[in-house]
C-alpha positions as CSV (number, residue, x, y, z in Angstrom):
1,M,-17.3,10.1,2.9
2,G,-18.0,9.5,-0.8
3,I,-17.4,7.2,-3.7
4,G,-17.2,8.4,-7.4
5,F,-17.5,6.4,-10.6
6,S,-16.9,7.0,-14.2
7,R,-18.5,4.9,-16.9
8,Q,-17.3,6.7,-20.0
9,P,-15.9,4.5,-22.8
10,I,-12.2,3.8,-22.8
11,L,-10.4,6.7,-24.4
12,S,-7.8,6.4,-27.0
13,S,-5.4,8.2,-24.7
14,T,-5.4,5.1,-22.5
15,L,-4.0,3.0,-25.3
16,R,-2.1,5.6,-27.2
17,P,0.9,4.2,-29.2
18,L,3.7,5.5,-26.9
19,G,5.5,2.3,-27.7
20,R,6.6,3.7,-31.0
21,V,8.1,6.7,-29.3
22,L,9.7,4.4,-26.7
23,A,11.1,2.1,-29.4
24,G,13.3,4.8,-30.7
25,K,15.0,5.0,-27.3
26,L,15.7,1.3,-26.9
27,P,19.3,0.3,-26.1
28,T,21.3,-0.8,-29.1
29,A,21.8,-4.5,-29.2
30,S,25.4,-5.8,-29.1
31,T,26.6,-7.2,-32.4
32,T,28.0,-10.3,-30.6
33,E,24.9,-11.3,-28.7
34,T,21.9,-13.0,-30.1
35,V,18.3,-12.1,-29.2
36,E,18.0,-15.4,-27.4
37,S,21.1,-14.7,-25.2
38,L,19.8,-11.2,-24.5
39,L,16.5,-12.6,-23.4
40,D,18.2,-15.2,-21.2
41,R,20.3,-12.5,-19.6
42,G,17.2,-10.5,-19.0
43,D,15.3,-13.4,-17.5
44,R,18.2,-14.2,-15.1
45,A,18.4,-10.6,-14.1
46,R,14.6,-10.5,-13.6
47,D,14.7,-13.6,-11.4
48,A,17.5,-12.0,-9.3
49,T,15.4,-8.7,-9.1
50,D,18.2,-6.9,-10.8
51,W,15.7,-4.7,-12.6
52,S,18.0,-2.2,-14.3
53,T,20.1,-5.0,-15.9
54,A,16.9,-6.8,-16.9
55,A,15.5,-3.7,-18.5
56,A,18.8,-3.1,-20.5
57,A,18.8,-6.7,-21.8
58,Y,15.1,-6.8,-22.7
59,G,15.5,-3.3,-24.4
60,Q,18.4,-4.5,-26.5
61,A,16.5,-7.7,-27.5
62,L,13.5,-5.6,-28.5
63,H,15.8,-3.2,-30.5
64,A,16.7,-6.3,-32.6
65,K,13.3,-7.9,-32.7
66,P,10.5,-5.4,-31.8
67,S,7.6,-7.8,-32.6
68,L,7.9,-9.8,-29.3
69,A,4.7,-8.7,-27.5
70,H,5.5,-10.8,-24.4
71,I,8.9,-9.3,-24.1
72,W,7.5,-5.8,-24.2
73,V,5.5,-6.8,-21.1
74,Q,8.6,-8.1,-19.4
75,Y,10.4,-4.9,-20.4
76,G,7.5,-2.9,-18.8
77,H,7.8,-4.9,-15.6
78,A,11.6,-4.2,-15.4
79,L,11.1,-0.5,-16.1
80,K,8.3,-0.2,-13.6
81,E,10.3,-2.0,-10.8
82,S,13.2,0.3,-11.7
83,G,11.0,3.3,-11.0
84,N,10.6,4.5,-14.7
85,L,6.8,4.5,-14.8
86,A,6.5,6.6,-17.9
87,A,8.7,4.2,-19.9
88,A,6.9,1.2,-18.4
89,L,3.5,2.6,-19.6
90,G,5.0,3.0,-23.1
91,A,6.2,-0.6,-23.0
92,Y,2.8,-2.0,-21.9
93,R,1.0,0.0,-24.6
94,R,3.4,-1.2,-27.2
95,A,2.6,-4.8,-26.1
96,L,-1.1,-4.0,-26.5
97,E,-0.6,-2.7,-30.0
98,L,0.9,-6.0,-30.9
99,K,-1.6,-8.1,-28.9
100,P,-4.6,-6.0,-28.0
101,D,-6.7,-8.9,-26.5
102,D,-4.3,-9.9,-23.7
103,A,-6.2,-9.4,-20.5
104,D,-3.1,-9.7,-18.3
105,T,-1.3,-6.9,-20.2
106,H,-4.3,-4.6,-19.6
107,L,-4.1,-5.6,-15.9
108,Q,-0.4,-4.7,-15.9
109,L,-1.1,-1.4,-17.6
110,G,-3.7,-0.7,-14.9
111,H,-1.1,-1.3,-12.2
112,A,1.4,1.1,-13.8
113,L,-1.3,3.7,-14.3
114,K,-2.4,3.4,-10.6
115,L,1.2,3.8,-9.4
116,S,1.6,6.9,-11.5
117,G,-1.6,8.4,-9.9
118,Q,-3.8,8.1,-13.1
119,Y,-6.6,6.4,-11.3
120,R,-9.3,7.0,-13.9
121,D,-7.3,5.5,-16.7
122,A,-6.2,2.7,-14.3
123,G,-9.9,1.8,-13.7
124,L,-10.5,1.7,-17.4
125,A,-7.6,-0.6,-18.0
126,Y,-8.7,-2.9,-15.2
127,L,-12.2,-2.9,-16.6
128,R,-11.0,-3.9,-20.0
129,S,-9.0,-6.7,-18.4
130,Y,-12.0,-7.9,-16.5
131,Q,-14.2,-7.8,-19.5
132,M,-11.8,-10.0,-21.4
133,A,-11.3,-12.5,-18.5
134,P,-14.1,-12.2,-15.9
135,S,-13.1,-15.5,-14.3
136,V,-9.8,-14.0,-13.3
137,L,-10.5,-11.9,-10.2
138,H,-7.3,-9.7,-10.0
139,A,-8.8,-7.0,-12.2
140,R,-12.1,-7.1,-10.3
141,T,-10.3,-6.8,-7.0
142,E,-8.4,-3.7,-8.2
143,L,-11.6,-2.1,-9.3
144,I,-13.1,-2.6,-5.9
145,R,-10.0,-1.0,-4.4
146,L,-10.6,2.0,-6.6
147,G,-14.1,2.3,-5.3
148,W,-16.2,0.4,-7.8
149,S,-19.1,-1.6,-6.3
150,S,-20.0,-5.2,-7.2
151,A,-23.1,-4.0,-9.0
152,E,-21.2,-1.5,-11.1
153,I,-18.6,-4.1,-12.1
154,A,-21.3,-6.6,-12.9
155,Q,-23.1,-4.1,-15.1
156,S,-19.9,-3.4,-17.1
157,A,-19.0,-7.1,-17.6
158,P,-20.0,-8.9,-20.8
159,P,-22.8,-11.5,-20.7
160,A,-21.6,-15.0,-19.6
161,D,-23.2,-16.7,-22.6
162,A,-25.3,-16.2,-25.7
163,A,-28.5,-16.8,-23.9
164,A,-27.7,-14.1,-21.4
165,A,-26.9,-11.8,-24.3
166,A,-30.2,-12.5,-25.9
167,R,-32.1,-11.8,-22.6
168,K,-30.3,-8.6,-22.2
169,Q,-31.0,-7.5,-25.8
170,Q,-34.7,-8.5,-25.6
171,G,-35.1,-6.9,-22.1
172,D,-36.1,-10.2,-20.5
173,P,-38.0,-9.2,-17.3
174,A,-37.0,-12.4,-15.5
175,E,-33.4,-11.2,-15.1
176,P,-34.1,-7.9,-13.2
177,A,-36.9,-9.7,-11.2
178,A,-34.4,-12.3,-10.1
179,R,-32.0,-9.6,-9.0
180,L,-34.7,-7.9,-7.0
181,R,-35.7,-11.1,-5.3
182,D,-32.0,-11.6,-4.4
183,Y,-31.9,-8.1,-3.1
184,L,-34.9,-8.7,-0.8
185,Q,-33.4,-12.0,0.4
186,R,-30.1,-10.3,1.3
187,N,-31.8,-7.3,3.0
188,A,-34.6,-8.4,5.2
189,D,-35.3,-4.8,6.4
190,V,-36.4,-3.8,2.8
191,A,-39.4,-6.2,2.9
192,E,-40.4,-4.6,6.2
193,L,-40.1,-1.1,4.7
194,I,-42.3,-2.2,1.8
195,R,-44.9,-3.7,4.2
196,R,-45.0,-0.5,6.2
197,G,-45.5,1.6,3.0
198,F,-42.2,3.6,3.2
199,V,-41.2,2.4,-0.3
200,D,-43.2,0.9,-3.1
201,D,-40.9,-2.0,-4.0
202,A,-37.3,-3.4,-3.9
203,A,-36.3,-1.6,-7.1
204,Q,-37.3,1.8,-5.6
205,H,-35.4,1.1,-2.4
206,H,-32.2,0.1,-4.2
207,R,-32.5,3.1,-6.5
208,L,-33.1,5.6,-3.8
209,Y,-31.2,4.2,-0.8
210,G,-29.5,0.9,-1.3
211,Y,-26.6,2.2,-3.5
212,R,-26.1,5.3,-1.3
213,E,-26.1,3.2,1.9
214,G,-23.2,1.1,0.6
215,R,-25.1,-2.2,0.4
216,D,-23.3,-3.3,-2.8
217,I,-20.0,-2.6,-1.1
218,L,-21.0,-4.7,1.8
219,D,-22.0,-7.5,-0.6
220,S,-18.5,-7.3,-2.1
221,L,-17.0,-7.7,1.3
222,A,-19.0,-10.9,1.8
223,E,-17.4,-12.3,-1.3
224,R,-13.8,-11.8,0.0
225,P,-14.3,-11.4,3.7
226,P,-11.7,-9.5,5.7
227,V,-11.2,-9.8,9.5
228,R,-10.9,-6.2,10.3
229,A,-12.4,-3.0,9.0
230,F,-11.4,0.7,9.4
231,V,-14.0,3.3,9.1
232,L,-12.3,6.6,8.4
233,C,-14.5,9.7,8.7
234,P,-13.8,13.2,10.2
235,S,-17.4,13.4,11.3
236,N,-17.4,9.8,12.8
237,F,-18.5,10.9,16.2
238,K,-20.7,13.9,15.3
239,R,-24.4,14.0,14.9
240,C,-24.6,14.9,11.2
241,G,-25.4,13.2,8.0
242,I,-21.9,12.0,7.2
243,G,-21.3,10.9,10.8
244,E,-24.6,9.0,10.8
245,H,-23.7,7.3,7.6
246,A,-20.2,6.3,9.0
247,R,-22.0,4.8,12.1
248,Y,-24.4,3.0,9.9
249,I,-21.6,1.4,7.9
250,A,-19.7,0.5,11.1
251,Q,-22.7,-1.1,12.6
252,C,-23.4,-3.1,9.5
253,L,-19.8,-4.4,9.5
254,E,-20.0,-5.2,13.2
255,S,-23.2,-7.2,12.6
256,M,-21.2,-9.2,10.1
257,D,-18.7,-10.1,12.8
258,Y,-15.8,-7.9,11.6
259,E,-13.6,-6.1,14.1
260,V,-14.3,-2.4,13.4
261,I,-12.0,0.4,14.2
262,R,-13.4,3.9,14.0
263,L,-11.0,6.7,13.0
264,R,-11.3,10.4,12.3
265,T,-7.9,11.2,10.8
266,T,-5.4,9.6,8.4
267,T,-2.8,10.1,11.2
268,E,-4.7,7.7,13.4
269,L,-4.9,5.3,10.4
270,L,-1.2,5.4,9.8
271,A,-0.5,4.8,13.5
272,C,-2.2,1.4,13.1
273,G,0.7,0.3,11.0
274,E,0.4,-2.5,8.4
275,V,-2.6,-4.6,9.2
């Protein structure tokens, strides 16, 4: 069992201008159709889930008028649904060249990157989307699915207001103190450990144990509670460190009234079907 994170800045490769390459491969627009009629044809095909027809119509419209950022997004959707992920990535990146501050386009880029197996770049795209629109939870949900904890996401998000920004810049001690009080309130056992002298304070416990024990992940589950949890660990029933950790997570989830199913192999997980 394990979770990995990367907090490096968004690389230029994530937003490289593949749209310009893609633009040279766009279908040539018919001389008898206007851009408006092509877009209407694309929209009707999209609504009918005829993705190849939609992609062709949007592509022809963009050949005639390549400055339509929102149509590059629609073109990307149609290409993605048609199974052409490489071209879809180029379309979303072209849309971001034209409109770089669109949170939803970064989200869609993240989806396409995830589908293509580029999980690191997908996480960076989702993070950029969340930073631009933290009140919209789709990007945050995707980050959690990629293994990010609530604390990691919160640390990467921009301050909610100027006052918060000032506190962060000045190193206001009230903010971390409030977080630690909240940590103690959510984890009654930590106060007992401090009383017994096993740890010095809440900050030390979180730094040494809380993150590794998955407490932030458990908090994120409380925000969007499921009804069932699957604990997949090859050492689930063995007396070893990994097995003990799996049992600890399972017991915590059971104490939160989730139905917990312990599994040792992905074959067992697949046998559960869609749940």
